[in-house]
KEVEX-578913 format. One record per residue (C-alpha): residue number from 0; residue in one letter; x negated, y, z negated. Coordinates in steps of 0.02 Angstrom, whole numbers, padded with zeros to 5 digits. Layout:
BEGIN
+-----+-----+--------+--------+--------+
|   n | res |     c1 |     c2 |     c3 |
+-----+-----+--------+--------+--------+
| NUM |   A |      X |      Y |      Z |
...
+-----+-----+--------+--------+--------+
// end
This chain:
BEGIN
+-----+-----+--------+--------+--------+
|   n | res |     c1 |     c2 |     c3 |
+-----+-----+--------+--------+--------+
|   0 |   M | -00003 | -00003 | -00001 |
|   1 |   I | -00054 |  00180 |  00031 |
|   2 |   K | -00128 |  00241 | -00135 |
|   3 |   K | -00075 |  00394 | -00233 |
|   4 |   T | -00252 |  00466 | -00207 |
|   5 |   F | -00212 |  00491 | -00024 |
|   6 |   Y | -00052 |  00590 | -00065 |
|   7 |   N | -00147 |  00692 | -00194 |
|   8 |   L | -00270 |  00755 | -00065 |
|   9 |   P | -00261 |  00938 | -00005 |
|  10 |   Y | -00146 |  00950 |  00146 |
|  11 |   E | -00285 |  00996 |  00269 |
|  12 |   K | -00389 |  00843 |  00223 |
|  13 |   R | -00234 |  00731 |  00224 |
|  14 |   K | -00190 |  00793 |  00398 |
|  15 |   R | -00366 |  00766 |  00461 |
|  16 |   I | -00362 |  00588 |  00409 |
|  17 |   T | -00190 |  00562 |  00478 |
|  18 |   D | -00239 |  00639 |  00642 |
|  19 |   A | -00390 |  00520 |  00650 |
|  20 |   V | -00280 |  00370 |  00622 |
|  21 |   I | -00158 |  00424 |  00756 |
|  22 |   K | -00301 |  00460 |  00880 |
|  23 |   E | -00372 |  00283 |  00850 |
|  24 |   F | -00206 |  00193 |  00876 |
|  25 |   M | -00166 |  00301 |  01027 |
|  26 |   E | -00326 |  00248 |  01111 |
|  27 |   R | -00340 |  00068 |  01066 |
|  28 |   P | -00235 | -00085 |  01028 |
|  29 |   N | -00229 | -00147 |  00846 |
|  30 |   E | -00360 | -00279 |  00864 |
|  31 |   K | -00484 | -00148 |  00926 |
|  32 |   V | -00442 | -00015 |  00796 |
|  33 |   S | -00603 |  00031 |  00706 |
|  34 |   I | -00609 |  00094 |  00525 |
|  35 |   N | -00786 |  00157 |  00563 |
|  36 |   R | -00720 |  00269 |  00702 |
|  37 |   I | -00578 |  00330 |  00592 |
|  38 |   I | -00691 |  00381 |  00450 |
|  39 |   K | -00811 |  00463 |  00569 |
|  40 |   T | -00673 |  00564 |  00657 |
|  41 |   A | -00594 |  00606 |  00487 |
|  42 |   E | -00762 |  00653 |  00408 |
|  43 |   I | -00741 |  00543 |  00257 |
|  44 |   S | -00844 |  00400 |  00183 |
|  45 |   R | -00799 |  00214 |  00191 |
|  46 |   G | -00788 |  00217 |  00002 |
|  47 |   S | -00661 |  00362 |  00011 |
|  48 |   F | -00564 |  00267 |  00145 |
|  49 |   Y | -00533 |  00125 |  00026 |
|  50 |   Q | -00483 |  00241 | -00112 |
|  51 |   Y | -00340 |  00289 |  00001 |
|  52 |   F | -00292 |  00131 |  00091 |
|  53 |   D | -00293 | -00056 |  00065 |
|  54 |   D | -00277 | -00121 |  00243 |
|  55 |   K | -00228 | -00087 |  00425 |
|  56 |   V | -00042 | -00102 |  00381 |
|  57 |   D | -00065 |  00057 |  00278 |
|  58 |   L | -00130 |  00147 |  00434 |
|  59 |   I |  00023 |  00095 |  00531 |
|  60 |   E |  00128 |  00156 |  00389 |
|  61 |   I |  00043 |  00325 |  00394 |
|  62 |   I |  00087 |  00341 |  00579 |
|  63 |   T |  00266 |  00288 |  00565 |
|  64 |   K |  00296 |  00397 |  00413 |
|  65 |   T |  00223 |  00544 |  00499 |
|  66 |   M |  00337 |  00515 |  00649 |
|  67 |   F |  00491 |  00491 |  00542 |
|  68 |   E |  00455 |  00639 |  00431 |
|  69 |   E |  00467 |  00741 |  00588 |
|  70 |   S |  00637 |  00663 |  00616 |
|  71 |   S |  00702 |  00740 |  00457 |
|  72 |   N |  00686 |  00910 |  00532 |
|  73 |   K |  00778 |  00850 |  00689 |
|  74 |   A |  00917 |  00773 |  00583 |
|  75 |   K |  00944 |  00940 |  00492 |
|  76 |   E |  00953 |  01031 |  00657 |
|  77 |   I |  01082 |  00907 |  00722 |
|  78 |   L |  01186 |  00918 |  00565 |
|  79 |   K |  01185 |  01107 |  00577 |
|  80 |   L |  01245 |  01108 |  00762 |
|  81 |   S |  01376 |  00974 |  00725 |
|  82 |   C |  01445 |  01063 |  00571 |
|  83 |   G |  01387 |  00927 |  00455 |
|  84 |   D |  01455 |  00778 |  00550 |
|  85 |   L |  01357 |  00634 |  00478 |
|  86 |   F |  01417 |  00505 |  00611 |
|  87 |   V |  01367 |  00614 |  00757 |
|  88 |   M |  01199 |  00642 |  00681 |
|  89 |   Y |  01151 |  00455 |  00674 |
|  90 |   I |  01196 |  00426 |  00858 |
|  91 |   K |  01098 |  00582 |  00913 |
|  92 |   M |  00954 |  00526 |  00801 |
|  93 |   F |  00946 |  00362 |  00894 |
|  94 |   D |  00937 |  00461 |  01057 |
|  95 |   Y |  00805 |  00570 |  00979 |
|  96 |   F |  00694 |  00422 |  00929 |
|  97 |   G |  00715 |  00348 |  01107 |
|  98 |   D |  00669 |  00516 |  01192 |
|  99 |   Y |  00523 |  00546 |  01069 |
| 100 |   S |  00453 |  00376 |  01100 |
| 101 |   S |  00453 |  00404 |  01291 |
| 102 |   Q |  00325 |  00539 |  01275 |
| 103 |   K |  00159 |  00474 |  01347 |
| 104 |   Q |  00053 |  00488 |  01192 |
| 105 |   T |  00190 |  00426 |  01074 |
| 106 |   L |  00229 |  00282 |  01189 |
| 107 |   K |  00043 |  00225 |  01184 |
| 108 |   I |  00042 |  00227 |  00992 |
| 109 |   M |  00211 |  00138 |  00981 |
| 110 |   R |  00160 |  00004 |  01106 |
| 111 |   N | -00002 | -00032 |  01006 |
| 112 |   I |  00094 | -00040 |  00841 |
| 113 |   V |  00228 | -00154 |  00917 |
| 114 |   D |  00090 | -00265 |  00989 |
| 115 |   S |  00018 | -00274 |  00815 |
| 116 |   F |  00189 | -00321 |  00742 |
| 117 |   K |  00217 | -00455 |  00874 |
| 118 |   A |  00049 | -00533 |  00837 |
| 119 |   N |  00098 | -00571 |  00657 |
| 120 |   D |  00277 | -00613 |  00613 |
| 121 |   D |  00235 | -00609 |  00426 |
| 122 |   L |  00170 | -00436 |  00445 |
| 123 |   V |  00332 | -00379 |  00529 |
| 124 |   S |  00435 | -00456 |  00395 |
| 125 |   E |  00335 | -00382 |  00252 |
| 126 |   Y |  00328 | -00212 |  00331 |
| 127 |   L |  00511 | -00198 |  00376 |
| 128 |   K |  00568 | -00261 |  00206 |
| 129 |   N |  00453 | -00167 |  00091 |
| 130 |   R |  00361 | -00022 |  00177 |
| 131 |   F |  00469 |  00059 |  00314 |
| 132 |   N |  00571 |  00196 |  00243 |
| 133 |   I |  00660 |  00309 |  00370 |
| 134 |   A |  00663 |  00490 |  00316 |
| 135 |   L |  00850 |  00533 |  00339 |
| 136 |   S |  00911 |  00536 |  00160 |
| 137 |   N |  00822 |  00677 |  00081 |
| 138 |   N |  00916 |  00804 | -00024 |
| 139 |   E |  00928 |  00940 |  00108 |
| 140 |   I |  01011 |  00822 |  00231 |
| 141 |   Y |  01122 |  00755 |  00091 |
| 142 |   L |  01186 |  00933 |  00045 |
| 143 |   M |  01221 |  00978 |  00229 |
| 144 |   V |  01347 |  00840 |  00251 |
| 145 |   D |  01529 |  00893 |  00283 |
| 146 |   R |  01631 |  00798 |  00154 |
| 147 |   Q |  01797 |  00877 |  00189 |
| 148 |   N |  01866 |  00727 |  00287 |
| 149 |   L |  01781 |  00592 |  00190 |
| 150 |   K |  01889 |  00473 |  00084 |
| 151 |   F |  01758 |  00474 | -00052 |
| 152 |   Q |  01675 |  00643 | -00082 |
| 153 |   D |  01582 |  00614 | -00242 |
| 154 |   N |  01391 |  00619 | -00240 |
| 155 |   E |  01362 |  00434 | -00266 |
| 156 |   S |  01478 |  00381 | -00128 |
| 157 |   V |  01402 |  00504 | -00002 |
| 158 |   K |  01231 |  00434 | -00045 |
| 159 |   C |  01292 |  00258 | -00017 |
| 160 |   L |  01365 |  00307 |  00150 |
| 161 |   I |  01198 |  00385 |  00204 |
| 162 |   E |  01108 |  00226 |  00150 |
| 163 |   I |  01224 |  00116 |  00249 |
| 164 |   L |  01210 |  00222 |  00405 |
| 165 |   T |  01020 |  00238 |  00385 |
| 166 |   Q |  01005 |  00048 |  00376 |
| 167 |   V |  01111 |  00026 |  00536 |
| 168 |   L |  01002 |  00156 |  00626 |
| 169 |   K |  00843 |  00073 |  00560 |
| 170 |   N |  00903 | -00095 |  00628 |
| 171 |   A |  00945 | -00016 |  00799 |
| 172 |   I |  00773 |  00067 |  00815 |
| 173 |   F |  00683 | -00096 |  00780 |
| 174 |   D |  00796 | -00192 |  00897 |
| 175 |   V |  00730 | -00082 |  01034 |
| 176 |   F |  00552 | -00049 |  00989 |
| 177 |   V |  00502 | -00211 |  00903 |
| 178 |   A |  00619 | -00345 |  00971 |
| 179 |   G |  00622 | -00266 |  01141 |
| 180 |   S |  00811 | -00263 |  01165 |
| 181 |   D |  00893 | -00157 |  01302 |
| 182 |   R |  00910 |  00021 |  01237 |
| 183 |   E |  01081 |  00056 |  01310 |
| 184 |   E |  01152 | -00110 |  01245 |
| 185 |   V |  01084 | -00069 |  01069 |
| 186 |   R |  01153 |  00102 |  01081 |
| 187 |   E |  01325 |  00039 |  01120 |
| 188 |   R |  01318 | -00082 |  00972 |
| 189 |   L |  01258 |  00057 |  00862 |
| 190 |   I |  01403 |  00168 |  00911 |
| 191 |   K |  01528 |  00024 |  00880 |
| 192 |   K |  01452 | -00005 |  00706 |
| 193 |   I |  01461 |  00179 |  00663 |
| 194 |   D |  01641 |  00188 |  00721 |
| 195 |   I |  01686 |  00040 |  00606 |
| 196 |   I |  01598 |  00124 |  00460 |
| 197 |   K |  01686 |  00290 |  00502 |
| 198 |   Q |  01858 |  00208 |  00499 |
| 199 |   G |  01827 |  00156 |  00320 |
| 200 |   A |  01753 |  00319 |  00266 |
| 201 |   V |  01860 |  00453 |  00348 |
| 202 |   K |  02035 |  00504 |  00296 |
+-----+-----+--------+--------+--------+
// end
């Protein structure tokens, strides 16, 4: 797991290390990723590297967290434009991830990460269950949700609804980018699932 010492670093140093990790994964598949190149690019020592990370999975986690932290800003933008419609936001976020991943540099990184996942089923399972945490449930997003038409408007119920929708979106994203399923078919299933959840949640 990524260690607290990494998150305690000054922002500029943390960004320098993150950028070095992203650069390495963008240029090379997982089996050719070099910790030596990363520490050289990031201008840190090998000892420091292991004070921050345990293994290569930590590096993949850094990349995915960076990408999905950016998604939080997009989610807030969508919520603002849709007047707080949580259900619209999750469909548009699926489209956002798809469009984001089609960018040339991002696509290289994601392909290398996916290849790493496919090479080790245990790694995929462990990562999906324990490490991947999509960033769509922070307090700002939670407070922007329009609750007027929801059957259950108390804080705990809204949080539960966000958790359910986030899990559905997470599954859809990995169906496309890890399992290799057809994007449009996955999108249709996602919309159907969200519609079913909406029927139970909206007055």
